[in-house]
N, CA, C and O atoms as a GROMACS GRO file, in nm:
protein
  568
    1MET      N    1   4.445   3.164   3.913
    1MET     CA    2   4.350   3.119   3.813
    1MET      C    3   4.409   3.146   3.675
    1MET      O    4   4.451   3.258   3.648
    2SER      N    5   4.414   3.047   3.589
    2SER     CA    6   4.470   3.064   3.457
    2SER      C    7   4.364   3.116   3.362
    2SER      O    8   4.246   3.124   3.397
    3ALA      N    9   4.406   3.152   3.241
    3ALA     CA   10   4.313   3.208   3.143
    3ALA      C   11   4.215   3.103   3.092
    3ALA      O   12   4.108   3.138   3.044
    4THR      N   13   4.250   2.974   3.101
    4THR     CA   14   4.163   2.870   3.048
    4THR      C   15   4.068   2.812   3.151
    4THR      O   16   3.971   2.745   3.115
    5SER      N   17   4.093   2.837   3.278
    5SER     CA   18   4.006   2.778   3.379
    5SER      C   19   3.883   2.867   3.399
    5SER      O   20   3.894   2.990   3.399
    6PRO      N   21   3.766   2.806   3.417
    6PRO     CA   22   3.645   2.885   3.436
    6PRO      C   23   3.642   2.948   3.575
    6PRO      O   24   3.709   2.899   3.666
    7PRO      N   25   3.567   3.055   3.591
    7PRO     CA   26   3.557   3.115   3.724
    7PRO      C   27   3.486   3.021   3.819
    7PRO      O   28   3.406   2.938   3.776
    8PRO      N   29   3.513   3.032   3.948
    8PRO     CA   30   3.448   2.942   4.044
    8PRO      C   31   3.297   2.963   4.043
    8PRO      O   32   3.249   3.076   4.031
    9ALA      N   33   3.225   2.855   4.055
    9ALA     CA   34   3.079   2.861   4.052
    9ALA      C   35   3.026   2.912   4.186
    9ALA      O   36   3.077   2.875   4.292
   10THR      N   37   2.927   2.995   4.180
   10THR     CA   38   2.862   3.045   4.301
   10THR      C   39   2.731   2.970   4.320
   10THR      O   40   2.681   2.909   4.225
   11PRO      N   41   2.674   2.974   4.441
   11PRO     CA   42   2.552   2.897   4.466
   11PRO      C   43   2.435   2.929   4.374
   11PRO      O   44   2.349   2.844   4.355
   12GLY      N   45   2.428   3.048   4.316
   12GLY     CA   46   2.315   3.084   4.232
   12GLY      C   47   2.334   3.056   4.085
   12GLY      O   48   2.242   3.076   4.006
   13THR      N   49   2.453   3.009   4.044
   13THR     CA   50   2.478   2.988   3.902
   13THR      C   51   2.441   2.848   3.859
   13THR      O   52   2.457   2.753   3.936
   14PRO      N   53   2.389   2.834   3.736
   14PRO     CA   54   2.348   2.702   3.690
   14PRO      C   55   2.464   2.608   3.662
   14PRO      O   56   2.442   2.488   3.651
   15GLY      N   57   2.589   2.658   3.649
   15GLY     CA   58   2.700   2.573   3.615
   15GLY      C   59   2.763   2.500   3.733
   15GLY      O   60   2.858   2.423   3.714
   16ARG      N   61   2.713   2.522   3.852
   16ARG     CA   62   2.776   2.459   3.968
   16ARG      C   63   2.744   2.310   3.974
   16ARG      O   64   2.644   2.264   3.918
   17THR      N   65   2.830   2.238   4.041
   17THR     CA   66   2.806   2.094   4.056
   17THR      C   67   2.696   2.072   4.159
   17THR      O   68   2.684   2.147   4.256
   18ARG      N   69   2.619   1.971   4.138
   18ARG     CA   70   2.509   1.940   4.229
   18ARG      C   71   2.559   1.838   4.333
   18ARG      O   72   2.634   1.746   4.301
   19GLU      N   73   2.515   1.858   4.455
   19GLU     CA   74   2.553   1.768   4.562
   19GLU      C   75   2.468   1.642   4.554
   19GLU      O   76   2.347   1.650   4.530
   20PRO      N   77   2.529   1.525   4.573
   20PRO     CA   78   2.454   1.399   4.558
   20PRO      C   79   2.333   1.389   4.651
   20PRO      O   80   2.228   1.338   4.611
   21GLY      N   81   2.346   1.438   4.774
   21GLY     CA   82   2.233   1.431   4.867
   21GLY      C   83   2.114   1.511   4.819
   21GLY      O   84   1.999   1.466   4.830
   22LEU      N   85   2.140   1.631   4.765
   22LEU     CA   86   2.030   1.712   4.712
   22LEU      C   87   1.968   1.650   4.588
   22LEU      O   88   1.847   1.659   4.567
   23VAL      N   89   2.050   1.587   4.507
   23VAL     CA   90   1.998   1.522   4.386
   23VAL      C   91   1.908   1.405   4.424
   23VAL      O   92   1.802   1.387   4.365
   24VAL      N   93   1.949   1.325   4.523
   24VAL     CA   94   1.866   1.212   4.567
   24VAL      C   95   1.737   1.262   4.630
   24VAL      O   96   1.630   1.207   4.605
   25LEU      N   97   1.746   1.366   4.710
   25LEU     CA   98   1.627   1.424   4.773
   25LEU      C   99   1.531   1.476   4.667
   25LEU      O  100   1.411   1.449   4.672
   26ALA      N  101   1.582   1.551   4.571
   26ALA     CA  102   1.497   1.603   4.464
   26ALA      C  103   1.437   1.489   4.381
   26ALA      O  104   1.322   1.498   4.338
   27ALA      N  105   1.514   1.384   4.359
   27ALA     CA  106   1.462   1.270   4.283
   27ALA      C  107   1.349   1.200   4.358
   27ALA      O  108   1.251   1.159   4.296
   28CYS      N  109   1.362   1.187   4.488
   28CYS     CA  110   1.255   1.125   4.568
   28CYS      C  111   1.127   1.208   4.562
   28CYS      O  112   1.018   1.154   4.543
   29VAL      N  113   1.141   1.338   4.577
   29VAL     CA  114   1.023   1.426   4.573
   29VAL      C  115   0.963   1.427   4.433
   29VAL      O  116   0.841   1.426   4.418
   30ALA      N  117   1.047   1.430   4.330
   30ALA     CA  118   0.997   1.427   4.193
   30ALA      C  119   0.927   1.295   4.163
   30ALA      O  120   0.827   1.293   4.092
   31LEU      N  121   0.978   1.186   4.215
   31LEU     CA  122   0.915   1.055   4.197
   31LEU      C  123   0.776   1.054   4.258
   31LEU      O  124   0.681   1.003   4.199
   32GLU      N  125   0.764   1.110   4.378
   32GLU     CA  126   0.632   1.118   4.442
   32GLU      C  127   0.537   1.207   4.362
   32GLU      O  128   0.420   1.175   4.346
   33GLY      N  129   0.589   1.319   4.314
   33GLY     CA  130   0.506   1.409   4.233
   33GLY      C  131   0.459   1.343   4.104
   33GLY      O  132   0.343   1.354   4.066
   34ALA      N  133   0.550   1.275   4.037
   34ALA     CA  134   0.515   1.206   3.913
   34ALA      C  135   0.414   1.095   3.938
   34ALA      O  136   0.323   1.073   3.858
   35ALA      N  137   0.430   1.024   4.049
   35ALA     CA  138   0.336   0.917   4.083
   35ALA      C  139   0.196   0.974   4.106
   35ALA      O  140   0.096   0.914   4.066
   36LEU      N  141   0.187   1.090   4.172
   36LEU     CA  142   0.057   1.151   4.195
   36LEU      C  143  -0.007   1.198   4.065
   36LEU      O  144  -0.128   1.183   4.046
   37VAL      N  145   0.072   1.254   3.975
   37VAL     CA  146   0.018   1.297   3.846
   37VAL      C  147  -0.032   1.176   3.767
   37VAL      O  148  -0.140   1.182   3.707
   38VAL      N  149   0.044   1.068   3.766
   38VAL     CA  150   0.003   0.946   3.695
   38VAL      C  151  -0.124   0.889   3.759
   38VAL      O  152  -0.215   0.846   3.688
   39LEU      N  153  -0.130   0.889   3.891
   39LEU     CA  154  -0.250   0.841   3.959
   39LEU      C  155  -0.371   0.925   3.921
   39LEU      O  156  -0.480   0.871   3.900
   40GLY      N  157  -0.353   1.055   3.913
   40GLY     CA  158  -0.462   1.142   3.869
   40GLY      C  159  -0.507   1.111   3.728
   40GLY      O  160  -0.626   1.111   3.699
   41LEU      N  161  -0.412   1.084   3.640
   41LEU     CA  162  -0.447   1.048   3.502
   41LEU      C  163  -0.519   0.914   3.496
   41LEU      O  164  -0.610   0.897   3.414
   42LEU      N  165  -0.480   0.820   3.580
   42LEU     CA  166  -0.550   0.691   3.584
   42LEU      C  167  -0.693   0.707   3.633
   42LEU      O  168  -0.784   0.642   3.580
   43VAL      N  169  -0.714   0.791   3.731
   43VAL     CA  170  -0.851   0.817   3.780
   43VAL      C  171  -0.932   0.885   3.670
   43VAL      O  172  -1.048   0.852   3.650
   44LEU      N  173  -0.871   0.979   3.600
   44LEU     CA  174  -0.939   1.047   3.489
   44LEU      C  175  -0.976   0.948   3.379
   44LEU      O  176  -1.086   0.955   3.324
   45ALA      N  177  -0.885   0.857   3.347
   45ALA     CA  178  -0.915   0.756   3.245
   45ALA      C  179  -1.029   0.666   3.290
   45ALA      O  180  -1.111   0.625   3.207
   46SER      N  181  -1.036   0.636   3.417
   46SER     CA  182  -1.146   0.555   3.470
   46SER      C  183  -1.278   0.629   3.457
   46SER      O  184  -1.380   0.568   3.425
   47VAL      N  185  -1.278   0.758   3.482
   47VAL     CA  186  -1.401   0.838   3.470
   47VAL      C  187  -1.444   0.845   3.324
   47VAL      O  188  -1.562   0.829   3.293
   48VAL      N  189  -1.349   0.869   3.234
   48VAL     CA  190  -1.381   0.880   3.092
   48VAL      C  191  -1.431   0.747   3.038
   48VAL      O  192  -1.520   0.744   2.953
   49ALA      N  193  -1.376   0.637   3.086
   49ALA     CA  194  -1.417   0.504   3.039
   49ALA      C  195  -1.552   0.463   3.095
   49ALA      O  196  -1.605   0.358   3.060
   50GLY      N  197  -1.608   0.547   3.184
   50GLY     CA  198  -1.740   0.515   3.238
   50GLY      C  199  -1.734   0.415   3.350
   50GLY      O  200  -1.818   0.325   3.357
   51GLY      N  201  -1.636   0.428   3.438
   51GLY     CA  202  -1.619   0.335   3.549
   51GLY      C  203  -1.731   0.342   3.652
   51GLY      O  204  -1.735   0.261   3.744
   52GLY      N  205  -1.822   0.437   3.637
   52GLY     CA  206  -1.933   0.449   3.731
   52GLY      C  207  -1.891   0.520   3.858
   52GLY      O  208  -1.778   0.569   3.868
   53GLY      N  209  -1.979   0.525   3.951
   53GLY     CA  210  -1.949   0.592   4.077
   53GLY      C  211  -1.980   0.740   4.069
   53GLY      O  212  -2.041   0.788   3.975
   54ASN      N  213  -1.936   0.810   4.169
   54ASN     CA  214  -1.959   0.952   4.181
   54ASN      C  215  -1.856   1.028   4.096
   54ASN      O  216  -1.740   1.036   4.134
   55VAL      N  217  -1.900   1.082   3.984
   55VAL     CA  218  -1.809   1.149   3.891
   55VAL      C  219  -1.749   1.273   3.955
   55VAL      O  220  -1.631   1.303   3.934
   56GLY      N  221  -1.826   1.346   4.033
   56GLY     CA  222  -1.776   1.466   4.099
   56GLY      C  223  -1.662   1.433   4.194
   56GLY      O  224  -1.563   1.506   4.200
   57LEU      N  225  -1.677   1.325   4.268
   57LEU     CA  226  -1.571   1.283   4.360
   57LEU      C  227  -1.444   1.246   4.284
   57LEU      O  228  -1.334   1.286   4.322
   58PHE      N  229  -1.460   1.171   4.176
   58PHE     CA  230  -1.344   1.130   4.098
   58PHE      C  231  -1.274   1.248   4.032
   58PHE      O  232  -1.152   1.253   4.025
   59LEU      N  233  -1.352   1.344   3.984
   59LEU     CA  234  -1.291   1.462   3.922
   59LEU      C  235  -1.219   1.549   4.026
   59LEU      O  236  -1.117   1.610   3.996
   60SER      N  237  -1.272   1.553   4.147
   60SER     CA  238  -1.201   1.628   4.251
   60SER      C  239  -1.071   1.555   4.289
   60SER      O  240  -0.972   1.620   4.322
   61LEU      N  241  -1.071   1.423   4.285
   61LEU     CA  242  -0.947   1.348   4.308
   61LEU      C  243  -0.845   1.375   4.199
   61LEU      O  244  -0.726   1.390   4.226
   62VAL      N  245  -0.892   1.382   4.075
   62VAL     CA  246  -0.803   1.413   3.962
   62VAL      C  247  -0.740   1.550   3.984
   62VAL      O  248  -0.619   1.567   3.965
   63LEU      N  249  -0.820   1.648   4.024
   63LEU     CA  250  -0.770   1.782   4.050
   63LEU      C  251  -0.670   1.783   4.166
   63LEU      O  252  -0.564   1.844   4.156
   64LEU      N  253  -0.704   1.714   4.275
   64LEU     CA  254  -0.616   1.708   4.391
   64LEU      C  255  -0.483   1.642   4.356
   64LEU      O  256  -0.376   1.697   4.386
   65PHE      N  257  -0.487   1.525   4.294
   65PHE     CA  258  -0.365   1.454   4.259
   65PHE      C  259  -0.280   1.534   4.160
   65PHE      O  260  -0.158   1.539   4.172
   66GLY      N  261  -0.346   1.594   4.062
   66GLY     CA  262  -0.272   1.671   3.962
   66GLY      C  263  -0.205   1.794   4.020
   66GLY      O  264  -0.088   1.820   3.993
   67LEU      N  265  -0.278   1.869   4.101
   67LEU     CA  266  -0.220   1.989   4.162
   67LEU      C  267  -0.110   1.955   4.261
   67LEU      O  268  -0.003   2.016   4.260
   68TYR      N  269  -0.137   1.859   4.347
   68TYR     CA  270  -0.037   1.823   4.449
   68TYR      C  271   0.088   1.763   4.383
   68TYR      O  272   0.200   1.793   4.423
   69GLY      N  273   0.068   1.679   4.283
   69GLY     CA  274   0.181   1.623   4.211
   69GLY      C  275   0.261   1.730   4.139
   69GLY      O  276   0.384   1.726   4.138
   70GLY      N  277   0.192   1.825   4.078
   70GLY     CA  278   0.260   1.934   4.011
   70GLY      C  279   0.341   2.020   4.107
   70GLY      O  280   0.452   2.061   4.076
   71VAL      N  281   0.284   2.048   4.224
   71VAL     CA  282   0.356   2.126   4.325
   71VAL      C  283   0.479   2.050   4.373
   71VAL      O  284   0.584   2.110   4.396
   72LEU      N  285   0.467   1.919   4.389
   72LEU     CA  286   0.584   1.840   4.430
   72LEU      C  287   0.692   1.841   4.322
   72LEU      O  288   0.811   1.844   4.354
   73LEU      N  289   0.652   1.839   4.196
   73LEU     CA  290   0.751   1.847   4.088
   73LEU      C  291   0.822   1.984   4.090
   73LEU      O  292   0.943   1.991   4.068
   74LEU      N  293   0.747   2.089   4.117
   74LEU     CA  294   0.808   2.222   4.131
   74LEU      C  295   0.901   2.227   4.252
   74LEU      O  296   1.007   2.289   4.247
   75ALA      N  297   0.860   2.162   4.360
   75ALA     CA  298   0.944   2.160   4.481
   75ALA      C  299   1.075   2.084   4.455
   75ALA      O  300   1.181   2.123   4.504
   76ALA      N  301   1.068   1.976   4.378
   76ALA     CA  302   1.190   1.901   4.345
   76ALA      C  303   1.286   1.989   4.265
   76ALA      O  304   1.406   1.987   4.289
   77ARG      N  305   1.232   2.064   4.171
   77ARG     CA  306   1.316   2.157   4.094
   77ARG      C  307   1.374   2.265   4.185
   77ARG      O  308   1.491   2.302   4.172
   78ALA      N  309   1.292   2.316   4.276
   78ALA     CA  310   1.340   2.418   4.369
   78ALA      C  311   1.448   2.363   4.461
   78ALA      O  312   1.539   2.437   4.501
   79MET      N  313   1.440   2.236   4.496
   79MET     CA  314   1.544   2.176   4.579
   79MET      C  315   1.678   2.174   4.506
   79MET      O  316   1.783   2.196   4.567
   80LEU      N  317   1.674   2.148   4.378
   80LEU     CA  318   1.799   2.149   4.300
   80LEU      C  319   1.858   2.290   4.294
   80LEU      O  320   1.979   2.307   4.280
   81HIS      N  321   1.770   2.390   4.302
   81HIS     CA  322   1.816   2.529   4.301
   81HIS      C  323   1.831   2.586   4.442
   81HIS      O  324   1.853   2.706   4.460
   82ARG      N  325   1.820   2.499   4.542
   82ARG     CA  326   1.843   2.531   4.683
   82ARG      C  327   1.750   2.640   4.736
   82ARG      O  328   1.792   2.729   4.809
   83ARG      N  329   1.625   2.631   4.699
   83ARG     CA  330   1.527   2.728   4.747
   83ARG      C  331   1.477   2.687   4.885
   83ARG      O  332   1.449   2.570   4.909
   84ARG      N  333   1.468   2.783   4.973
   84ARG     CA  334   1.433   2.759   5.113
   84ARG      C  335   1.292   2.700   5.128
   84ARG      O  336   1.271   2.613   5.212
   85TRP      N  337   1.196   2.748   5.049
   85TRP     CA  338   1.057   2.707   5.066
   85TRP      C  339   1.036   2.559   5.036
   85TRP      O  340   0.940   2.499   5.085
   86ALA      N  341   1.123   2.499   4.958
   86ALA     CA  342   1.105   2.358   4.920
   86ALA      C  343   1.126   2.264   5.038
   86ALA      O  344   1.072   2.154   5.039
   87ARG      N  345   1.202   2.307   5.137
   87ARG     CA  346   1.229   2.221   5.252
   87ARG      C  347   1.102   2.192   5.331
   87ARG      O  348   1.075   2.076   5.365
   88SER      N  349   1.023   2.294   5.362
   88SER     CA  350   0.902   2.274   5.441
   88SER      C  351   0.801   2.188   5.366
   88SER      O  352   0.734   2.103   5.425
   89LEU      N  353   0.789   2.210   5.235
   89LEU     CA  354   0.698   2.127   5.156
   89LEU      C  355   0.748   1.983   5.150
   89LEU      O  356   0.668   1.889   5.151
   90GLY      N  357   0.879   1.966   5.144
   90GLY     CA  358   0.935   1.830   5.144
   90GLY      C  359   0.907   1.757   5.274
   90GLY      O  360   0.871   1.639   5.273
   91ILE      N  361   0.924   1.825   5.387
   91ILE     CA  362   0.897   1.762   5.516
   91ILE      C  363   0.750   1.725   5.528
   91ILE      O  364   0.717   1.613   5.567
   92LEU      N  365   0.662   1.819   5.496
   92LEU     CA  366   0.518   1.793   5.506
   92LEU      C  367   0.475   1.677   5.417
   92LEU      O  368   0.398   1.591   5.460
   93SER      N  369   0.525   1.674   5.296
   93SER     CA  370   0.486   1.568   5.202
   93SER      C  371   0.535   1.431   5.248
   93SER      O  372   0.466   1.330   5.231
   94GLN      N  373   0.655   1.427   5.305
   94GLN     CA  374   0.706   1.298   5.352
   94GLN      C  375   0.629   1.248   5.473
   94GLN      O  376   0.604   1.128   5.486
   95LEU      N  377   0.590   1.339   5.560
   95LEU     CA  378   0.509   1.298   5.675
   95LEU      C  379   0.373   1.245   5.631
   95LEU      O  380   0.323   1.146   5.685
   96ILE      N  381   0.313   1.310   5.532
   96ILE     CA  382   0.185   1.262   5.479
   96ILE      C  383   0.203   1.123   5.418
   96ILE      O  384   0.122   1.034   5.441
   97ALA      N  385   0.310   1.106   5.340
   97ALA     CA  386   0.335   0.976   5.277
   97ALA      C  387   0.361   0.867   5.382
   97ALA      O  388   0.315   0.754   5.367
   98LEU      N  389   0.434   0.902   5.488
   98LEU     CA  390   0.461   0.803   5.593
   98LEU      C  391   0.333   0.766   5.669
   98LEU      O  392   0.321   0.654   5.719
   99LEU      N  393   0.240   0.858   5.678
   99LEU     CA  394   0.111   0.826   5.743
   99LEU      C  395   0.020   0.745   5.651
   99LEU      O  396  -0.059   0.664   5.698
  100MET      N  397   0.032   0.766   5.521
  100MET     CA  398  -0.052   0.694   5.425
  100MET      C  399  -0.002   0.552   5.395
  100MET      O  400  -0.081   0.463   5.366
  101ALA      N  401   0.128   0.531   5.403
  101ALA     CA  402   0.187   0.402   5.366
  101ALA      C  403   0.130   0.285   5.446
  101ALA      O  404   0.099   0.182   5.386
  102PRO      N  405   0.114   0.295   5.579
  102PRO     CA  406   0.054   0.181   5.651
  102PRO      C  407  -0.089   0.150   5.607
  102PRO      O  408  -0.130   0.034   5.607
  103THR      N  409  -0.164   0.252   5.569
  103THR     CA  410  -0.300   0.229   5.519
  103THR      C  411  -0.297   0.153   5.388
  103THR      O  412  -0.374   0.060   5.367
  104VAL      N  413  -0.206   0.193   5.299
  104VAL     CA  414  -0.193   0.124   5.170
  104VAL      C  415  -0.145  -0.019   5.192
  104VAL      O  416  -0.194  -0.112   5.128
  105LEU      N  417  -0.050  -0.038   5.283
  105LEU     CA  418  -0.001  -0.174   5.312
  105LEU      C  419  -0.111  -0.258   5.377
  105LEU      O  420  -0.123  -0.377   5.348
  106GLY      N  421  -0.190  -0.196   5.464
  106GLY     CA  422  -0.300  -0.268   5.528
  106GLY      C  423  -0.407  -0.313   5.430
  106GLY      O  424  -0.477  -0.411   5.454
  107ALA      N  425  -0.419  -0.239   5.319
  107ALA     CA  426  -0.515  -0.277   5.215
  107ALA      C  427  -0.459  -0.387   5.126
  107ALA      O  428  -0.528  -0.436   5.037
  108GLY      N  429  -0.336  -0.426   5.149
  108GLY     CA  430  -0.276  -0.535   5.073
  108GLY      C  431  -0.212  -0.492   4.942
  108GLY      O  432  -0.178  -0.577   4.860
  109VAL      N  433  -0.194  -0.364   4.921
  109VAL     CA  434  -0.133  -0.314   4.798
  109VAL      C  435   0.016  -0.293   4.825
  109VAL      O  436   0.064  -0.180   4.836
  110TRP      N  437   0.088  -0.403   4.834
  110TRP     CA  438   0.229  -0.400   4.869
  110TRP      C  439   0.313  -0.334   4.761
  110TRP      O  440   0.413  -0.270   4.792
  111ALA      N  441   0.275  -0.348   4.635
  111ALA     CA  442   0.352  -0.292   4.525
  111ALA      C  443   0.354  -0.139   4.529
  111ALA      O  444   0.445  -0.077   4.474
  112ALA      N  445   0.256  -0.078   4.592
  112ALA     CA  446   0.254   0.068   4.607
  112ALA      C  447   0.299   0.110   4.747
  112ALA      O  448   0.366   0.212   4.762
  113GLY      N  449   0.263   0.034   4.847
  113GLY     CA  450   0.291   0.073   4.985
  113GLY      C  451   0.438   0.068   5.022
  113GLY      O  452   0.487   0.159   5.090
  114VAL      N  453   0.507  -0.036   4.980
  114VAL     CA  454   0.650  -0.049   5.016
  114VAL      C  455   0.734   0.061   4.951
  114VAL      O  456   0.813   0.125   5.021
  115PRO      N  457   0.719   0.086   4.819
  115PRO     CA  458   0.796   0.198   4.761
  115PRO      C  459   0.760   0.332   4.823
  115PRO      O  460   0.847   0.418   4.841
  116MET      N  461   0.633   0.352   4.855
  116MET     CA  462   0.591   0.477   4.918
  116MET      C  463   0.662   0.495   5.052
  116MET      O  464   0.710   0.604   5.084
  117LEU      N  465   0.667   0.388   5.129
  117LEU     CA  466   0.731   0.393   5.260
  117LEU      C  467   0.881   0.418   5.249
  117LEU      O  468   0.936   0.500   5.322
  118VAL      N  469   0.946   0.348   5.158
  118VAL     CA  470   1.092   0.359   5.143
  118VAL      C  471   1.131   0.498   5.092
  118VAL      O  472   1.221   0.561   5.146
  119VAL      N  473   1.062   0.544   4.987
  119VAL     CA  474   1.096   0.675   4.929
  119VAL      C  475   1.071   0.786   5.031
  119VAL      O  476   1.152   0.877   5.044
  120ALA      N  477   0.959   0.780   5.102
  120ALA     CA  478   0.927   0.882   5.201
  120ALA      C  479   1.028   0.882   5.316
  120ALA      O  480   1.069   0.988   5.363
  121ALA      N  481   1.068   0.764   5.360
  121ALA     CA  482   1.165   0.756   5.470
  121ALA      C  483   1.301   0.811   5.427
  121ALA      O  484   1.364   0.886   5.502
  122VAL      N  485   1.346   0.775   5.309
  122VAL     CA  486   1.475   0.824   5.259
  122VAL      C  487   1.470   0.976   5.244
  122VAL      O  488   1.562   1.046   5.286
  123ALA      N  489   1.363   1.027   5.183
  123ALA     CA  490   1.352   1.171   5.162
  123ALA      C  491   1.342   1.247   5.294
  123ALA      O  492   1.400   1.354   5.307
  124LEU      N  493   1.269   1.193   5.390
  124LEU     CA  494   1.256   1.261   5.519
  124LEU      C  495   1.390   1.268   5.592
  124LEU      O  496   1.425   1.371   5.650
  125VAL      N  497   1.465   1.158   5.589
  125VAL     CA  498   1.597   1.158   5.652
  125VAL      C  499   1.687   1.260   5.583
  125VAL      O  500   1.758   1.336   5.649
  126LEU      N  501   1.685   1.263   5.450
  126LEU     CA  502   1.771   1.356   5.377
  126LEU      C  503   1.733   1.501   5.402
  126LEU      O  504   1.821   1.586   5.420
  127VAL      N  505   1.604   1.530   5.403
  127VAL     CA  506   1.563   1.670   5.421
  127VAL      C  507   1.590   1.720   5.563
  127VAL      O  508   1.606   1.840   5.585
  128LEU      N  509   1.596   1.628   5.658
  128LEU     CA  510   1.624   1.667   5.796
  128LEU      C  511   1.774   1.669   5.829
  128LEU      O  512   1.814   1.727   5.930
  129LEU      N  513   1.855   1.608   5.746
  129LEU     CA  514   2.000   1.611   5.767
  129LEU      C  515   2.053   1.752   5.742
  129LEU      O  516   2.023   1.811   5.638
  130PRO      N  517   2.129   1.807   5.834
  130PRO     CA  518   2.184   1.942   5.812
  130PRO      C  519   2.274   1.949   5.688
  130PRO      O  520   2.280   2.053   5.622
  131GLN      N  521   2.343   1.839   5.656
  131GLN     CA  522   2.432   1.839   5.540
  131GLN      C  523   2.356   1.844   5.408
  131GLN      O  524   2.412   1.882   5.306
  132VAL      N  525   2.228   1.805   5.409
  132VAL     CA  526   2.148   1.805   5.287
  132VAL      C  527   2.039   1.910   5.296
  132VAL      O  528   2.038   2.007   5.220
  133GLY      N  529   1.947   1.891   5.388
  133GLY     CA  530   1.835   1.985   5.402
  133GLY      C  531   1.880   2.124   5.441
  133GLY      O  532   1.818   2.223   5.402
  134GLY      N  533   1.988   2.134   5.517
  134GLY     CA  534   2.040   2.264   5.554
  134GLY      C  535   2.096   2.343   5.437
  134GLY      O  536   2.105   2.465   5.442
  135ARG      N  537   2.133   2.274   5.331
  135ARG     CA  538   2.185   2.339   5.211
  135ARG      C  539   2.076   2.406   5.129
  135ARG      O  540   2.106   2.481   5.036
  136LEU      N  541   1.952   2.380   5.161
  136LEU     CA  542   1.843   2.441   5.084
  136LEU      C  543   1.831   2.590   5.111
  136LEU      O  544   1.759   2.659   5.038
  137ASP      N  545   1.898   2.640   5.212
  137ASP     CA  546   1.895   2.783   5.242
  137ASP      C  547   1.995   2.860   5.156
  137ASP      O  548   1.988   2.983   5.151
  138ASP      N  549   2.087   2.792   5.090
  138ASP     CA  550   2.194   2.859   5.019
  138ASP      C  551   2.147   2.937   4.897
  138ASP      O  552   2.210   3.035   4.858
  139GLY      N  553   2.037   2.894   4.836
  139GLY     CA  554   1.989   2.962   4.716
  139GLY      C  555   1.882   3.063   4.744
  139GLY      O  556   1.819   3.114   4.651
  140ALA      N  557   1.858   3.093   4.870
  140ALA     CA  558   1.751   3.186   4.905
  140ALA      C  559   1.786   3.326   4.856
  140ALA      O  560   1.899   3.372   4.868
  141ARG      N  561   1.686   3.392   4.801
  141ARG     CA  562   1.704   3.528   4.753
  141ARG      C  563   1.675   3.625   4.866
  141ARG      O  564   1.588   3.599   4.950
  142PRO      N  565   1.746   3.738   4.871
  142PRO     CA  566   1.723   3.833   4.981
  142PRO      C  567   1.587   3.898   4.974
  142PRO      O  568   1.553   3.980   5.059
   0.00000   0.00000   0.00000
């Protein structure tokens, strides 16, 4: 090692290069989280605009979408840092999305259902691949 070359990066350091599979996985999960937060904001805007209906139900949806979306955004960040707990949340979220996508497609909302299905399928395959999902154990703290 020469005097000008940096020391080798370890799995816990922020200067290490990110693996493309983990970046794509984190991007898929972050996309789902952001979509849920936006959906929550749209429901909130509908309630504020006086869209009618059961306000309590709509506010609970806003809370659910906001919290779940926020947790998914945290999980995406944790995936980039190779945290072990993010893998189980990633698997669970993709299974939920894969179960919801046919319902959305059956309702005729193709613009939401197809991306939901594709993103969930790609993320589920990536999180289950040992070369990608298996790397999430590398950043685990003792």
